[in-house]
Backbone bond lengths (Angstrom), bond angles and torsions (degrees), N, CA, C in turn:
res aa  C-N    CA-C-N  psi(-1)  N-CA   C-N-CA  omega(-1)  CA-C   N-CA-C  phi
1 M - - - 1.442 - - 1.522 110.51 -
2 K 1.357 117.05 -38.43 1.461 120.12 179.52 1.523 110.66 -62.25
3 R 1.329 116.33 -40.55 1.471 120.28 179.34 1.512 110.82 -61.57
4 F 1.316 116.05 -42.57 1.459 120.58 178.98 1.523 110.55 -61.64
5 L 1.322 117.33 -44.46 1.460 120.81 179.37 1.529 111.39 -64.95
6 V 1.338 116.97 -40.05 1.468 120.23 177.90 1.518 110.35 -63.34
7 L 1.324 116.78 -44.50 1.469 119.97 178.68 1.523 111.55 -63.67
8 C 1.324 117.17 -39.75 1.467 120.37 176.78 1.522 110.71 -61.91
9 L 1.324 116.77 -43.82 1.455 121.00 179.37 1.527 110.85 -62.78
10 I 1.320 116.73 -45.31 1.468 120.90 178.89 1.520 109.89 -61.51
11 A 1.313 116.69 -43.21 1.464 120.70 -179.23 1.527 110.92 -63.71
12 M 1.334 116.84 -44.64 1.467 119.43 -179.88 1.515 111.82 -64.48
13 V 1.327 117.44 -41.86 1.458 120.72 179.23 1.521 110.04 -64.08
14 S 1.319 116.04 -42.41 1.463 118.44 -177.94 1.525 111.54 -68.41
15 I 1.324 117.08 -35.23 1.464 119.79 177.41 1.521 109.71 -66.36
16 A 1.307 117.02 -41.45 1.457 120.64 -178.23 1.520 112.02 -70.23
17 C 1.331 117.62 -29.42 1.458 120.93 -173.07 1.518 114.14 -102.32
18 K 1.276 118.75 -16.25 1.455 120.76 -173.35 1.514 110.72 -114.58
19 D 1.312 115.39 157.29 1.447 121.65 177.69 1.521 107.77 -125.04
20 Q 1.321 116.67 76.16 1.461 122.41 179.07 1.510 107.12 -113.64
21 E 1.309 116.70 164.77 1.439 118.43 -176.61 1.513 112.57 -150.09
22 K 1.332 114.35 155.31 1.457 120.54 167.52 1.513 104.54 -76.43
23 S 1.297 116.63 132.60 1.445 119.41 -172.06 1.508 111.83 -129.41
24 T 1.342 115.72 142.67 1.459 119.69 174.18 1.520 110.68 -101.51
25 N 1.306 118.50 -18.98 1.453 122.50 174.98 1.525 107.95 -120.31
26 V 1.310 117.00 101.25 1.451 122.15 -174.59 1.518 108.46 -118.49
27 V 1.323 116.74 133.12 1.451 120.85 176.03 1.517 107.92 -92.04
28 V 1.317 116.62 124.97 1.455 122.12 -176.30 1.520 108.68 -133.37
29 E 1.341 116.75 135.44 1.457 120.29 174.98 1.512 109.18 -84.23
30 V 1.312 115.79 125.62 1.452 121.62 177.64 1.516 107.79 -132.34
31 N 1.339 116.31 116.69 1.468 121.93 -179.44 1.524 112.06 51.07
32 A 1.307 117.01 46.45 1.463 125.13 177.59 1.518 113.18 64.74
33 A 1.301 119.10 11.50 1.464 122.03 175.99 1.519 107.42 -116.75
34 T 1.325 116.84 138.22 1.452 120.43 -179.43 1.516 108.62 -93.13
35 S 1.335 114.64 133.23 1.459 119.11 178.61 1.515 109.45 -134.84
36 I 1.301 115.83 152.64 1.454 122.04 177.50 1.517 107.65 -99.21
37 I 1.301 115.87 128.93 1.457 120.51 178.33 1.520 107.27 -106.72
38 E 1.298 115.91 120.40 1.460 120.63 177.68 1.518 107.52 -110.59
39 D 1.304 115.23 98.86 1.450 119.58 -173.45 1.519 108.68 -155.90
40 E 1.299 117.35 127.84 1.467 119.57 179.56 1.519 112.45 -73.69
41 N 1.316 117.66 -8.43 1.458 121.22 178.21 1.518 112.15 -97.41
42 T 1.331 117.56 16.92 1.456 122.57 176.71 1.524 107.88 -103.21
43 F 1.330 115.73 129.37 1.454 120.94 -176.32 1.518 109.79 -124.90
44 K 1.331 115.81 137.08 1.456 122.50 177.33 1.520 106.81 -119.29
45 G 1.324 115.86 129.39 1.454 118.62 -179.17 1.507 111.10 -178.11
46 E 1.318 114.70 -161.22 1.461 121.41 -179.16 1.522 109.08 -111.36
47 F 1.321 114.60 136.54 1.457 121.53 -176.37 1.517 109.99 -116.23
48 V 1.324 116.32 139.57 1.458 121.70 173.07 1.531 107.98 -143.98
49 Y 1.336 114.61 143.44 1.466 121.52 177.41 1.519 107.48 -130.46
50 L 1.331 115.91 119.67 1.461 122.27 179.88 1.522 108.91 -127.17
51 E 1.296 116.91 117.15 1.463 125.35 177.07 1.523 113.15 49.89
52 D 1.320 118.01 -85.24 1.461 119.78 -176.34 1.529 113.16 -126.97
53 A 1.327 117.07 22.93 1.462 120.65 179.26 1.526 109.73 -141.39
54 A 1.319 115.45 132.84 1.459 121.86 176.96 1.526 107.71 -120.99
55 V 1.353 115.85 140.17 1.455 120.84 -175.29 1.519 109.59 -137.23
56 L 1.332 115.96 139.35 1.463 122.65 171.03 1.517 107.02 -116.63
57 T 1.335 115.99 121.69 1.454 122.02 -179.79 1.516 108.61 -109.17
58 T 1.330 117.32 118.17 1.454 121.76 175.11 1.520 107.86 -103.16
59 K 1.310 116.89 -176.53 1.463 119.82 -178.86 1.531 111.45 -62.34
60 N 1.315 115.86 -37.96 1.455 119.40 -173.40 1.527 115.45 -110.00
61 E 1.316 117.97 -15.96 1.455 120.71 -172.85 1.522 111.87 -139.88
62 I 1.321 115.00 162.00 1.459 122.47 171.64 1.520 106.56 -125.38
63 Y 1.320 116.15 131.80 1.454 120.88 -178.53 1.524 109.91 -124.43
64 A 1.319 116.28 140.15 1.452 120.29 166.01 1.525 105.64 -71.56
65 V 1.324 117.63 150.54 1.461 121.22 177.83 1.521 107.57 -116.98
66 R 1.327 115.89 130.85 1.465 119.67 179.75 1.520 109.83 -65.81
67 I 1.309 116.12 130.95 1.461 121.64 -179.77 1.517 107.51 -83.94
68 D 1.335 115.07 105.35 1.457 122.31 179.13 1.526 108.34 -147.17
69 S 1.312 118.41 -168.17 1.465 121.08 -175.97 1.529 112.50 -64.32
70 K 1.340 118.41 -35.58 1.470 120.67 178.76 1.526 110.82 -68.56
71 M 1.326 117.08 -39.30 1.456 120.17 177.69 1.522 109.62 -66.28
72 E 1.328 117.68 -39.93 1.464 121.33 177.06 1.529 110.52 -63.06
73 E 1.324 116.88 -38.76 1.468 121.17 176.98 1.532 110.65 -64.18
74 L 1.336 116.59 -42.77 1.463 120.78 177.16 1.520 110.54 -63.00
75 N 1.307 117.68 -42.83 1.462 120.74 179.39 1.528 111.14 -64.19
76 A 1.330 117.34 -38.03 1.465 120.53 178.27 1.529 110.70 -63.25
77 L 1.332 117.52 -35.19 1.465 121.00 176.54 1.533 111.15 -73.69
78 A 1.335 116.78 -29.58 1.461 121.29 -176.00 1.525 113.09 -80.13
79 V 1.326 118.20 -33.78 1.468 121.89 -173.82 1.529 112.78 -54.58
80 P 1.342 121.06 -45.59 1.466 119.13 -179.52 1.534 114.02 -66.06
81 L 1.332 117.44 -17.26 1.462 121.25 -178.02 1.526 112.60 -91.31
82 K 1.322 117.48 -6.10 1.455 121.97 -177.76 1.521 111.30 -95.65
83 K 1.331 116.08 147.48 1.465 121.20 173.52 1.530 109.86 -91.51
84 T 1.342 116.59 -35.31 1.457 121.90 175.45 1.522 107.72 -131.52
85 Q 1.314 116.28 166.80 1.460 119.53 -178.98 1.522 112.73 -66.65
86 F 1.341 117.64 -17.94 1.455 121.54 -178.04 1.523 113.10 -91.84
87 D 1.337 118.61 -4.84 1.461 121.69 178.73 1.513 110.28 -68.02
88 M 1.319 114.55 145.98 1.457 120.71 174.31 1.519 108.33 -99.24
89 V 1.320 117.02 157.74 1.457 121.88 174.44 1.524 108.13 -123.95
90 N 1.340 115.18 149.86 1.458 120.10 176.24 1.517 108.91 -78.50
91 V 1.312 115.89 134.88 1.463 120.26 -179.74 1.521 110.36 -136.69
92 I 1.312 113.96 155.06 1.457 121.86 167.48 1.522 104.88 -127.85
93 V 1.329 115.52 120.16 1.460 120.59 -176.73 1.529 109.86 -135.06
94 K 1.312 114.44 156.83 1.458 120.58 170.06 1.519 106.42 -105.89
95 G 1.310 115.37 138.53 1.442 118.75 -179.64 1.507 111.42 -167.58
96 E 1.304 114.20 -178.73 1.454 119.82 178.02 1.520 108.93 -125.14
97 L 1.319 115.06 149.31 1.455 121.11 179.70 1.520 109.65 -101.94
98 V 1.327 114.92 134.45 1.461 122.10 177.38 1.527 107.23 -133.09
99 P 1.323 117.78 159.39 1.466 119.05 174.84 1.531 109.89 -60.30
100 N 1.325 116.15 139.91 1.461 121.79 -178.58 1.528 109.87 -75.80
101 P 1.348 117.46 115.13 1.470 118.90 -178.88 1.531 112.96 -63.88
102 L 1.324 119.14 -31.80 1.458 121.73 178.22 1.528 110.36 -64.56
103 K 1.316 116.57 -40.80 1.464 121.02 178.34 1.529 109.89 -63.10
104 Q 1.328 116.23 -40.21 1.461 119.98 -179.64 1.524 111.65 -68.84
105 E 1.346 117.12 -36.16 1.466 121.02 -177.88 1.520 112.93 -78.08
106 T 1.346 116.03 -48.02 1.461 119.72 -171.52 1.524 114.33 -109.46
107 G 1.312 116.95 -16.97 1.457 119.87 -176.40 1.514 112.63 84.48
108 E 1.352 117.94 -0.54 1.459 122.06 179.10 1.520 109.72 -105.95
109 G 1.320 115.56 149.25 1.459 120.22 176.68 1.518 111.53 107.59
110 W 1.323 115.05 -170.13 1.455 121.62 -177.60 1.513 109.41 -93.52
111 D 1.340 115.54 155.47 1.454 121.05 -175.33 1.527 112.64 -64.13
112 Q 1.345 116.66 -38.62 1.455 119.83 -174.95 1.524 111.84 -116.25
113 M 1.313 114.71 148.53 1.458 121.73 176.64 1.521 108.35 -117.85
114 M 1.334 115.48 136.66 1.457 120.35 177.70 1.516 109.34 -96.92
115 I 1.319 114.42 135.55 1.456 121.47 171.67 1.521 105.75 -107.60
116 I 1.331 117.36 112.59 1.460 121.66 -176.41 1.520 109.34 -76.14
117 N 1.328 115.78 126.86 1.464 121.71 177.47 1.520 112.11 -101.98
118 E 1.348 116.26 -34.18 1.465 120.48 -176.08 1.528 109.43 -151.03
119 I 1.311 115.95 138.46 1.468 122.36 177.10 1.526 107.13 -100.77
120 L 1.329 116.86 120.10 1.454 120.62 -177.59 1.520 112.54 -98.76
121 E 1.349 117.44 -38.81 1.462 120.05 -176.30 1.515 110.06 -157.79
122 V 1.324 115.67 141.91 1.463 122.31 175.19 1.523 106.75 -136.15
123 T 1.333 117.01 122.17 1.463 122.03 179.52 1.521 109.15 -136.04
124 P 1.345 117.11 157.57 1.472 118.30 177.14 1.525 110.78 -66.92
125 A 1.313 116.12 154.56 1.464 120.83 176.66 1.519 108.90 -60.94
126 T 1.330 116.41 140.55 1.460 120.59 -176.19 1.516 112.89 -81.23
127 S 1.313 117.58 -24.11 1.457 120.21 178.04 1.513 108.31 -146.40
128 A 1.298 115.19 161.85 1.460 119.69 179.50 1.512 109.37 -142.80
129 A 1.293 115.63 147.54 1.458 119.91 174.16 1.524 107.25 -74.78
130 V 1.304 116.37 125.29 1.456 120.48 -177.25 1.522 108.44 -112.53
131 V 1.292 115.78 128.40 1.455 121.70 176.68 1.526 107.22 -112.09
132 A 1.322 116.04 115.29 1.461 119.93 -178.87 1.523 109.83 -85.88
133 P 1.322 117.00 138.58 1.460 118.95 178.04 1.527 111.59 -68.65
134 I 1.308 115.58 148.24 1.464 121.07 178.54 1.520 108.03 -83.51
135 K 1.325 116.09 129.32 1.460 120.36 -178.51 1.500 111.22 -109.03
């Protein structure tokens, strides 16, 4: 339950502080050539993986991410870009949305789960909410 609350808090903070979006027209660099991808299965947002939960936060939605080999590959690309384990990274991925089985079983979690099919881009977060200690 604590993990769920932490993920909810992270998701809410990131939604309030970030301006990311699910996109159908995404510009992606591939082999030094720029191409436009027009695909409704392309998502742009912030990704975080903590212990046993992965989340993709877009401008309008939050999705659970299925923990599989593609998610592990995305996390391996994200780890060097993070300063702490709780940092999110900007990603552009192709995937499909399915009903979240955890939500159906327990009633907890997000309505939809993303299954990542392809990783297009991983970059560090452009801004972060900073909380200064009181002195």
